[in-house]
N, C-alpha and C positions, 0 to 999 in steps of 0.2 A: 351966135348960136353954137359955134364950136367952143367958145369959152364956157358956155353953160354946160355943154357935155363934159368938158374937162373938169369943171367944178363938181359935177355929179359923180364922175368916175373917181375923183380924188376923195369924195365923201365916203364911198364904200370900200376904199382900200384898207383902212384900219380894221374894219370888221372882218375882212378876208384874212388879215394877218392874225387876228385873234382866233378865228376859226382854225387856221392852219396850226397855230400854236397849241390849241386845245387838242387837235388831232395828233400832233406830235407827242404831247404829254400822255395821251391815251395809249399811243403805241409803245412808248417807253414803259409805262406802268404795266401794260399787258406783257411786254417782253420780260420785265422783272418778275412778275407773278408766275409767268410760265417757267422762268428759270428756277424760281423757288420750288415750284411744283415738281419740276424735273429733278432738282437736287434731292428733295425729300423722297421722291419715288425711286430714283435710280442710284443716287450717290450717298445720301445720308445714312448713318448707322441705324439699323432697325433692331427692335427687340426680337431676340431669337428664343425659341422654345424647344423643349425635349420632353418626351413621354417617359414617365417613371416605369422602369422595367423590373420584372421579377428576377430574382436571383436564386441560384441553388442554395438552400438553407445550410448546406454543409460547407463551412468555411475551410475545413481541412478533412481529408480522408486518407488514411494510411496507417503506418505503424508508429507506435510510441514506445519509448523505453520506460519500464517501471523501475523507479528508484524508491526503495522502501526504507523506512526508519527501522533499522534492525541491528542486532548485536550478534556478531559471529562468535560461536563457541568453538575454541580450538582444544584439541586433546592435550592435557598437561603432560601425558606420557603415552608411550605406545601400548597397544593392546588390542583385544578383540571387542567389538561393539556389541553391547547387549541393550537393545532399545526397550525402554520402559513405557514410553508414550509414543503413540503412532503419529505419523506425519500428518500435518494440518490439524492438530488438536490444540485447543486453547489450553494454556497453562498459566499457573500463578507463579509469581516470584518465589524462589526457594523450593519449588516442586522438583523432585528428581525426574529427569527426562531420559537419561541413558547411563549405562555403566561402561567402564573400561576394565577389561579383565586381562590380568597377566596369566595367560593360560598355563605356561610352564610352572610358575610358582604355585598356582592354584592346584594343579594336578599333583605336585609334590606334597603339598599340605594335606590334600584329601587322602592320599595314599598313607601318609603318616597317621592320620586319624583312624583309618580303617585298621592299620596294623596294630596301633595301640589298643584299640578296642578288642581285637582278637587275642592279643597277647595277655592282657590283664584280666579280661572277663571270661575268656575261654569260649569255645564254640557253644557250650550249653547254657551260657549265661551272658549273652551279649546285649541284654536289655537292661533297662533301669530297674526291672523287677527282681534282679538277682539277689539283692540284699534282703528284700522283703521275703523272698522264698526261704532263704536260710534262717531268717528271723522266725518265720512261722514253723519251720522244722525244729528249731531250738526250743520254741515254746511248747511244742508237742512232746519233745523228749523230756523236758523238765516236768511236764504234767505226768508222764509215764513214771518217772522217778518218784514223784510224790505219791502216786497211787500204789506203787509196789512197796514203798516204805510203810504206808498205812496198813497194807495187807500183812507185811512182815511183823509189824508191831502187834497186830491183832492175833496172829498165830502164836507169838511169844506169850501173850497174856493167857491164851488158852492152853499153853504148854504142849502145843503140837510140834514136837521136835522135828519130825521128818518133814512136815509141811513147811516149817520155818526155815529148815536148811535149804530146801529147794527154792523157796522165795528169796532167800538171801543171795543165792546165785543169780536169780533173775534181777535182783536189785543191783548187784555189781555190774551185770551186763547193761542195765539201763543207764547206770552212771557212765560207763565207758562210751555208750552211744551218745549221751548228752555232751560229754567232754569233747568227743570228735566233732559233733555238730557245732559246738561253741568255737572250736578252733577254726572250722570252715567259715563260720559266720564272721569271726574277727578278721580272717584273711580277705573275705569278700568285701567287708566294710572298708578295710584299709585299701584294698585294690580299687574300690569305687571312688574313694577320696582321691587316691593318686591319679586314677583315670580322669576324674573330673578336673583336677588341677592341670593335668597335661592337655586335656581337651580344651580348656579355656585358653591355655597358652597357644595352642595350634589355631583355635578360632580367631584369636587376636592377630596372629600372623596371616590367617586367611583373609581377614578384612583388609589387610594391606594389599592383597592381590586384586581386590575389587574396589575401584574408585568410582564413587557415585557423583554424577555431574547434575547440578540443579539449574533451573531457569533463572537468569539474572533479572528478568522483569516480566510483567504480565504481557501476554501476547499469544501468537500462534507459532508453534514449533514447525520448522521445516528442515528436512535432511537433504535438500537440494541447494547446495552452496555454490558460489561462483568466486571469481578472482577479485571482485570488488568488495573489499573487506572494510571499507570505511564509507561513511555517508558523504555524498557530494554536497558541497555548499553551492548556493546559487552564484556566488561571486566567482566560483571557479569554472563556471560553464563556458566562459569565453575561450578557455584554453582546452576544452574538451569537445570534440565533435560527436554527433550522435552516432556516426559510423564507428568511432572508437568504442562508444558505450555499448553498441550492439555487439561488437566483437567480444568485449569483456563479459557482457551479460550472457552471451551465447555459450560460454564455457561452463557447463554444469557438472558438478561432482556429486552424483547421487550416492549416498551412503546407505547401505542395507544392513540389516541385522546379521551379525556374524562376520562382518568385514574386519580385516586387520587395518589399523591406522597407525601412523607414526606420530611421535611427539611433535606438537605444533601444527598438525594438519587440521584444517577446518572440518568439523564434523556436522554441525547443525547451526541454524540461525533461529533466533527468537524474534519474530516480526511484530512490531507495534501495529496492530490491526486498526488503529484509530484513524490513520491517514497515510497517504502515499503521494508521491510526486510523479507525474507523467512528463517526459521530455520528448519533444518532437522538433524536427528541423524542417523549415518550410520557407518558401518565398511568398506565399499567398496571403499571410495574415497581416502583413504590414505592421502598424502600431496598435493592433487590437489590444484592448485592455478590459478589465472588469470580469463580471460573471459570465460563464458560458455553460453549455450543456454538452456532455460527452455521451455519445451513443456507443454502447459496448454490448455485444451479443443480444441486441434487441432491447436492452435496458437503457433508460435515459437517466444519467447521473449528473448531479450538480458539481461544478468545479469553478475555481477562481484562477485567473492568470496571475501567478506569483511573480513572474519575470518574463520579459520579452526582450531578449538581448541580441543585438546585431553581432554577427561574426565577422571574421576577416574577409569572407567572401561577400561581395557586394549584393545587397538585397536579401541575403539569407539570414534568418533569425533562428535562435534557439528559444523555444517557448516552454516555460515550466508551468504545468497545471497542478494546482494543489487540490487534492480531493480528500474529503473526510468520510469515514465509514465506507471504505470501498468493498465491493463484493469479494467473497473468498476466492472466486474463480480468477479474478484479476490479481489478487494479492499474491498468488503463488506463481504468476507468470513473469517472464523476463521481457518479452516483447508482446504487445497487444495490438490488435487491429481495431481502430476507433474511427469515428467521424465526429467532427467538432462543429457546433453551431451556436449562434448567439442565443442567449437565454430569453425566452418569452416573446420578444418583439418580432414583428414581421419585418424582414429585411428586404430592401429594394435597392436598385442600382440607379444612380443618376450621374450625369457628366460632372467631372471634377470642377468645371467652370461655374456650375450652378450654385456652389457654396458661397455664402456671404457670412463672414464672421464679424461679430460685434459684441463687445462687452463679455468676451470669453465664452460666447454662445454661438451656435451655428444655426443659420437661417437659410431659407430659400424664398424666392418670390413665386407666388401662385397667381395666375390670371383669374379674374372673375368674369361673370357673364356680361357685365356692362363695360368691359374693356379696361377696367382698372386692375391694379395688382395689390395683393396683400402679402404681408410678411408672415412666415410660418416657421416656427422653431423645429429643428430636427435633431436627432441624436446621431452623431458621427460614430460609426462602429468600426469602419475599416477604410483605409486609404490605399487605393491602387494607383497604377501609373496614369490612367486617363479617366478613371471613374472612382466613385466613392460608394461605400455601402452604408446606408443610413436607415434609421427607424423613425417612424412618425409620418410616413407618407403611404398612400395606397397605390397599388398597381394600376396603371392607366392614367393617373393624374398628370398634369402638365406643370413643368417648372421652367422658369426663365434661366437661360444659360449665359446671359450677359447681365447679371444683376446690377453691375455698376452703372450701366446706362439707365436702367429704371430708377436707381437711386438719384442720379443726376436730374432726371426729369421730375421726380417727386420734389426734389429740393428747389427746382426752378419755378414751381407753381406758386 
């Protein structure tokens, strides 16, 4: 009976082992699954998100230096300024804009003209009508001679001796008067010719005392000159700080009518009013490029970034903005207060890590309602230290801040 019990006990022992083995495998599987779950929940990298933030549309706000395409007109000789065209007036090439007057020479010549007129013409005949007056007097005297001669001949024919004798005396008197007026007429005529010749000579000398200066090109004339007499090239901007430009541009030399200037002194500038360049120095624009909008005195103006050049100081750039058809109020300024913003697009801020570049384009991952992610192209407008300014997203949208992880998951599917 004991042997029967032993055989029965031995018969159930393999089943117990299988049961224990199954329980063991279930425990191991549970531990592994729990470990995987714990790893994914607590340790595995997770997709991170950030909300698209609004940014101040002004990329820059402050002063900018106005660099104009202009030609400086210097005085070829010293003299007194006689302004012919008012400040800020549009002029054409070749149009006289001011005169330089040699006052001492001009005064001397004007005195000679007056003295010559008084000496030759006399006080009673200082006008151009003097010759005509003498000519009229001579004509009248000759008519008198002719009339007296006819009367004398008539009396002789009538044999009126006494009357003829008296008329003959009148005729001699008329001849004397006519001869005197003829001499005066000849003198005045010769004096007029001499005076005119002398006058022309003095006027020629007088023209040398007045030098007329003309505009070298079409543009706007300005009598507010400065020490910057040549146009800055963009390639030179790395050697010039905006502080230096502000100092140079801040020295104005206003020239007024009647001022005395020296030879070589800058008197005026003729400004090409078709375009100007604005220079500003900033750390906030980064590598911004392309079209922008400039807000000046409440007016929105279009501009293009012609250059964005790093300076010797780390992070500082000199930005050159090219503008066409600038307003007249900006054209005549040296320093202007402006704000700068991107043209047209709504700008938003996202973390720098959210950017995913592919095929020379910039993308971000956007989560969908079903838990997936989609690729969306954005326009990179400005790169800052920890964030970027982009266009193509709406404020409040969500972006993935570790797009590489999403890309790996997408590739592993």
